[in-house]
C-alpha positions as CSV (number, residue, x, y, z in Angstrom):
1,M,-7.7,6.0,0.3
2,K,-6.1,6.8,-2.8
3,I,-7.6,8.6,-6.0
4,R,-6.8,6.9,-9.4
5,N,-8.6,9.2,-11.6
6,L,-10.6,12.4,-11.4
7,Y,-12.8,13.4,-13.9
8,I,-14.8,17.0,-13.7
9,T,-17.8,17.4,-15.9
10,E,-18.4,20.8,-14.8
11,Y,-17.6,22.7,-11.8
12,K,-17.0,26.6,-12.0
13,G,-15.7,27.0,-15.5
14,L,-13.8,23.6,-15.7
15,R,-15.3,21.3,-18.4
16,D,-14.5,17.9,-19.3
17,I,-11.2,17.5,-17.3
18,T,-9.5,14.4,-16.6
19,L,-6.7,13.8,-14.3
20,N,-4.9,10.4,-14.2
21,F,-3.1,9.8,-10.7
22,E,-1.3,6.5,-11.8
23,N,2.0,5.5,-13.2
24,N,2.1,1.6,-14.8
25,N,-1.0,1.0,-13.0
26,N,-0.1,2.0,-9.6
27,V,-1.5,4.8,-7.9
28,L,0.7,7.5,-6.7
29,D,1.7,8.4,-3.2
30,L,2.1,12.0,-3.9
31,V,0.5,14.4,-6.4
32,V,1.6,17.9,-7.0
33,L,-0.4,20.3,-9.2
34,A,1.7,22.7,-10.5
35,G,1.3,25.7,-13.2
36,V,1.7,29.1,-13.8
37,N,-1.2,31.4,-12.5
38,R,-4.7,31.2,-13.8
39,V,-4.7,27.5,-14.7
40,E,-7.3,26.4,-12.3
41,K,-5.2,24.6,-9.7
42,T,-7.3,25.7,-7.1
43,R,-10.5,25.1,-8.7
44,I,-9.5,21.4,-9.0
45,L,-8.8,21.2,-5.4
46,E,-12.1,22.6,-4.6
47,S,-14.1,20.3,-6.5
48,V,-12.5,17.4,-4.6
49,F,-13.2,19.1,-1.4
50,K,-16.8,19.9,-2.3
51,I,-17.5,16.1,-3.0
52,F,-15.9,14.8,0.2
53,F,-17.3,17.5,2.4
54,K,-20.8,16.6,0.8
55,I,-20.3,13.0,1.6
56,V,-19.3,13.9,5.2
57,L,-22.3,16.1,5.8
58,I,-24.4,13.3,4.8
59,I,-22.6,10.8,7.0
60,N,-23.1,13.3,10.0
61,R,-26.8,13.7,9.6
62,V,-27.5,9.9,9.4
63,I,-25.2,9.1,12.4
64,L,-27.4,11.6,14.4
65,K,-30.5,10.3,12.7
66,Q,-29.5,6.6,13.7
67,E,-28.5,7.7,17.2
68,Y,-31.7,9.2,18.0
69,F,-33.5,6.0,16.7
70,M,-31.3,3.8,18.5
71,E,-31.6,5.6,22.1
72,K,-35.4,4.9,21.8
73,R,-34.7,1.3,21.4
74,C,-32.4,-0.8,23.7
75,I,-29.9,-1.9,21.5
76,S,-26.3,-2.9,22.2
77,N,-23.6,-0.5,21.3
78,V,-22.0,-3.1,18.7
79,Q,-25.3,-3.3,17.0
80,I,-25.4,0.3,16.9
81,W,-22.2,0.7,15.4
82,I,-22.7,-2.2,12.8
83,R,-26.0,-0.7,11.8
84,K,-24.0,2.8,11.5
85,I,-21.5,1.4,9.8
86,L,-23.8,-0.5,6.9
87,V,-25.9,3.0,6.6
88,I,-22.9,5.0,5.9
89,M,-21.5,2.4,3.3
90,K,-24.8,2.5,1.5
91,L,-24.7,6.3,1.4
92,I,-21.5,6.5,0.0
93,I,-22.1,4.1,-2.4
94,H,-25.3,5.7,-3.5
95,Y,-23.5,9.2,-3.5
96,M,-20.6,8.1,-5.8
97,K,-23.1,6.3,-8.4
98,N,-24.8,9.6,-8.6
99,I,-21.7,11.4,-9.2
100,L,-20.0,9.0,-11.6
101,K,-23.4,9.1,-13.9
């Protein structure tokens, strides 16, 4: 996965920050945040980490709930994984829509 753009509306003092990780419509393979001290490089990375960490927590909760539900019913492992993947995809789409509002 590669990130094309990052827009931070508000996070720990950062407001309306837009970063573009493209060059000639190609997503960059490597991005370096460089700058003097106190230009908020770490806060930018923290904001990205926070988003992905929340998504991982949500996915883990859903998987645990789905596993408990599936154990109570006799369903094949393939069906269980297909359902988990679908639920995870729906959650990611829902969460990203909320973030992008």
